[in-house]
Structures are given as structure tokens and as C-alpha cells.
C-alpha positions as protocol buffer text, in pm:
chain_id: "A"
residue {
  index: 1
  type: GLY
  ca { x: -1314 y: -5559 z: 4999 }
}
residue {
  index: 2
  type: GLY
  ca { x: -1426 y: -5669 z: 5336 }
}
residue {
  index: 3
  type: PRO
  ca { x: -1217 y: -5783 z: 5627 }
}
residue {
  index: 4
  type: THR
  ca { x: -941 y: -6036 z: 5566 }
}
residue {
  index: 5
  type: ARG
  ca { x: -782 y: -6291 z: 5794 }
}
residue {
  index: 6
  type: ALA
  ca { x: -411 y: -6294 z: 5857 }
}
residue {
  index: 7
  type: SER
  ca { x: -197 y: -6560 z: 6018 }
}
residue {
  index: 8
  type: TYR
  ca { x: 105 y: -6461 z: 6228 }
}
residue {
  index: 9
  type: THR
  ca { x: 379 y: -6680 z: 6375 }
}
residue {
  index: 10
  type: ILE
  ca { x: 588 y: -6545 z: 6663 }
}
residue {
  index: 11
  type: LEU
  ca { x: 954 y: -6608 z: 6584 }
}
residue {
  index: 12
  type: ALA
  ca { x: 1109 y: -6434 z: 6886 }
}
residue {
  index: 13
  type: SER
  ca { x: 1003 y: -6220 z: 7177 }
}
residue {
  index: 14
  type: ASN
  ca { x: 1187 y: -5988 z: 7409 }
}
residue {
  index: 15
  type: ALA
  ca { x: 987 y: -5951 z: 7729 }
}
residue {
  index: 16
  type: PHE
  ca { x: 918 y: -5619 z: 7897 }
}
residue {
  index: 17
  type: ASN
  ca { x: 1163 y: -5518 z: 8166 }
}
residue {
  index: 18
  type: SER
  ca { x: 1212 y: -5201 z: 8366 }
}
residue {
  index: 19
  type: ALA
  ca { x: 1546 y: -5117 z: 8200 }
}
residue {
  index: 20
  type: ARG
  ca { x: 1415 y: -5125 z: 7842 }
}
residue {
  index: 21
  type: LYS
  ca { x: 1061 y: -5007 z: 7930 }
}
residue {
  index: 22
  type: ARG
  ca { x: 928 y: -5190 z: 7626 }
}
residue {
  index: 23
  type: MET
  ca { x: 864 y: -5535 z: 7484 }
}
residue {
  index: 24
  type: SER
  ca { x: 904 y: -5657 z: 7130 }
}
residue {
  index: 25
  type: VAL
  ca { x: 819 y: -5954 z: 6911 }
}
residue {
  index: 26
  type: VAL
  ca { x: 937 y: -6057 z: 6568 }
}
residue {
  index: 27
  type: VAL
  ca { x: 658 y: -6217 z: 6367 }
}
residue {
  index: 28
  type: ARG
  ca { x: 614 y: -6378 z: 6029 }
}
residue {
  index: 29
  type: LYS
  ca { x: 293 y: -6285 z: 5852 }
}
residue {
  index: 30
  type: ASP
  ca { x: 191 y: -6551 z: 5605 }
}
residue {
  index: 31
  type: ARG
  ca { x: 51 y: -6387 z: 5293 }
}
residue {
  index: 32
  type: GLN
  ca { x: -207 y: -6527 z: 5057 }
}
residue {
  index: 33
  type: GLY
  ca { x: -180 y: -6551 z: 4680 }
}
residue {
  index: 34
  type: GLY
  ca { x: 163 y: -6702 z: 4636 }
}
residue {
  index: 35
  type: TYR
  ca { x: 352 y: -6412 z: 4791 }
}
residue {
  index: 36
  type: GLY
  ca { x: 630 y: -6491 z: 5032 }
}
residue {
  index: 37
  type: PRO
  ca { x: 603 y: -6418 z: 5404 }
}
residue {
  index: 38
  type: GLU
  ca { x: 635 y: -6068 z: 5548 }
}
residue {
  index: 39
  type: TYR
  ca { x: 843 y: -6015 z: 5863 }
}
residue {
  index: 40
  type: LEU
  ca { x: 755 y: -5751 z: 6121 }
}
residue {
  index: 41
  type: LEU
  ca { x: 902 y: -5616 z: 6442 }
}
residue {
  index: 42
  type: LEU
  ca { x: 617 y: -5515 z: 6675 }
}
residue {
  index: 43
  type: VAL
  ca { x: 701 y: -5310 z: 6985 }
}
residue {
  index: 44
  type: LYS
  ca { x: 500 y: -5159 z: 7268 }
}
residue {
  index: 45
  type: GLY
  ca { x: 634 y: -4953 z: 7552 }
}
residue {
  index: 46
  type: ALA
  ca { x: 648 y: -4640 z: 7761 }
}
residue {
  index: 47
  type: ASP
  ca { x: 580 y: -4328 z: 7557 }
}
residue {
  index: 48
  type: ASN
  ca { x: 908 y: -4153 z: 7642 }
}
residue {
  index: 49
  type: VAL
  ca { x: 1117 y: -4453 z: 7535 }
}
residue {
  index: 50
  type: MET
  ca { x: 917 y: -4523 z: 7220 }
}
residue {
  index: 51
  type: LEU
  ca { x: 906 y: -4164 z: 7097 }
}
residue {
  index: 52
  type: GLU
  ca { x: 1288 y: -4141 z: 7116 }
}
residue {
  index: 53
  type: ARG
  ca { x: 1307 y: -4432 z: 6873 }
}
residue {
  index: 54
  type: ALA
  ca { x: 1027 y: -4332 z: 6637 }
}
residue {
  index: 55
  type: ALA
  ca { x: 1130 y: -4277 z: 6276 }
}
residue {
  index: 56
  type: ASP
  ca { x: 841 y: -4036 z: 6217 }
}
residue {
  index: 57
  type: LYS
  ca { x: 682 y: -3778 z: 6442 }
}
residue {
  index: 58
  type: HIS
  ca { x: 305 y: -3797 z: 6446 }
}
residue {
  index: 59
  type: VAL
  ca { x: 143 y: -3455 z: 6462 }
}
residue {
  index: 60
  type: GLY
  ca { x: -43 y: -3411 z: 6787 }
}
residue {
  index: 61
  type: LEU
  ca { x: 71 y: -3737 z: 6947 }
}
residue {
  index: 62
  type: GLU
  ca { x: 295 y: -3576 z: 7206 }
}
residue {
  index: 63
  type: ALA
  ca { x: 22 y: -3324 z: 7297 }
}
residue {
  index: 64
  type: ASP
  ca { x: -233 y: -3606 z: 7332 }
}
residue {
  index: 65
  type: LEU
  ca { x: 4 y: -3806 z: 7551 }
}
residue {
  index: 66
  type: LYS
  ca { x: 65 y: -3501 z: 7772 }
}
residue {
  index: 67
  type: GLU
  ca { x: -311 y: -3446 z: 7805 }
}
residue {
  index: 68
  type: PHE
  ca { x: -367 y: -3812 z: 7897 }
}
residue {
  index: 69
  type: SER
  ca { x: -93 y: -3797 z: 8162 }
}
residue {
  index: 70
  type: MET
  ca { x: -244 y: -3478 z: 8309 }
}
residue {
  index: 71
  type: GLN
  ca { x: -568 y: -3675 z: 8345 }
}
residue {
  index: 72
  type: GLY
  ca { x: -376 y: -3945 z: 8535 }
}
residue {
  index: 73
  type: LEU
  ca { x: -403 y: -4198 z: 8254 }
}
residue {
  index: 74
  type: ARG
  ca { x: -126 y: -4445 z: 8174 }
}
residue {
  index: 75
  type: THR
  ca { x: -30 y: -4479 z: 7811 }
}
residue {
  index: 76
  type: LEU
  ca { x: 159 y: -4719 z: 7589 }
}
residue {
  index: 77
  type: VAL
  ca { x: 288 y: -4646 z: 7241 }
}
residue {
  index: 78
  type: ILE
  ca { x: 290 y: -4917 z: 6974 }
}
residue {
  index: 79
  type: GLY
  ca { x: 534 y: -4927 z: 6685 }
}
residue {
  index: 80
  type: SER
  ca { x: 618 y: -5155 z: 6396 }
}
residue {
  index: 81
  type: ARG
  ca { x: 881 y: -5197 z: 6129 }
}
residue {
  index: 82
  type: LYS
  ca { x: 908 y: -5432 z: 5833 }
}
residue {
  index: 83
  type: LEU
  ca { x: 1215 y: -5654 z: 5844 }
}
residue {
  index: 84
  type: SER
  ca { x: 1400 y: -5823 z: 5561 }
}
residue {
  index: 85
  type: GLU
  ca { x: 1457 y: -6197 z: 5575 }
}
residue {
  index: 86
  type: ASP
  ca { x: 1829 y: -6125 z: 5628 }
}
residue {
  index: 87
  type: GLU
  ca { x: 1753 y: -5902 z: 5927 }
}
residue {
  index: 88
  type: VAL
  ca { x: 1538 y: -6176 z: 6079 }
}
residue {
  index: 89
  type: ARG
  ca { x: 1810 y: -6439 z: 6030 }
}
residue {
  index: 90
  type: SER
  ca { x: 2071 y: -6209 z: 6188 }
}
residue {
  index: 91
  type: PHE
  ca { x: 1841 y: -6128 z: 6480 }
}
residue {
  index: 92
  type: GLN
  ca { x: 1758 y: -6496 z: 6538 }
}
residue {
  index: 93
  type: ALA
  ca { x: 2126 y: -6593 z: 6537 }
}
residue {
  index: 94
  type: LYS
  ca { x: 2197 y: -6336 z: 6811 }
}
residue {
  index: 95
  type: PHE
  ca { x: 1873 y: -6416 z: 6997 }
}
residue {
  index: 96
  type: ASP
  ca { x: 1948 y: -6791 z: 7008 }
}
residue {
  index: 97
  type: GLN
  ca { x: 2294 y: -6741 z: 7167 }
}
């Protein structure tokens, strides 16, 4: 199979700020073929903040980030997590308050 197109709808966003050092969005990915939607939390942020929250450690990532910083490069780490429909509803109820 070749490339496929996906359609995403942003349901909520939490803008970057200096206290959190990250931003996040909750999206609904509409799936083809009669399957229901898939919900995702997408996050990007400062490496030190994101690595604290990572469920899995990626071999070599911390060494690569250290090397990049020694070269004076700025880095961002991106993470994602699948959400259940119940988690999305709960989040939206709190987000809308």
C-alpha cells in the first residue's frame, strides 16, 4: 500500500506556556472503512519535561538530545497517546469549565 490520507479534527488545545513547557491538542482521527473515530492526545515540548512523562524510554534518545544541546541546537520532543471516548468526554467537560 501506498500513502493514505487521514482527516483530523482538533477537539481541544492547551497552548504552550512557560510553566508547562509544552503544548497539547486532543484530536479525532476519522477512520475509513466503517470503523469509528480514533482519539489522540498529541504533545510537544521541552525535552526535560517530556522525558519525565514518557511511558517508554527510547534507547539513545537522551544521548542524542545531549549531543544536540552541546552543538547549541534547540530541541522539542513529540509524544502521543490514544484516548478512549470516555477519556475525551471527561477531558472536554473539564476543559469547557
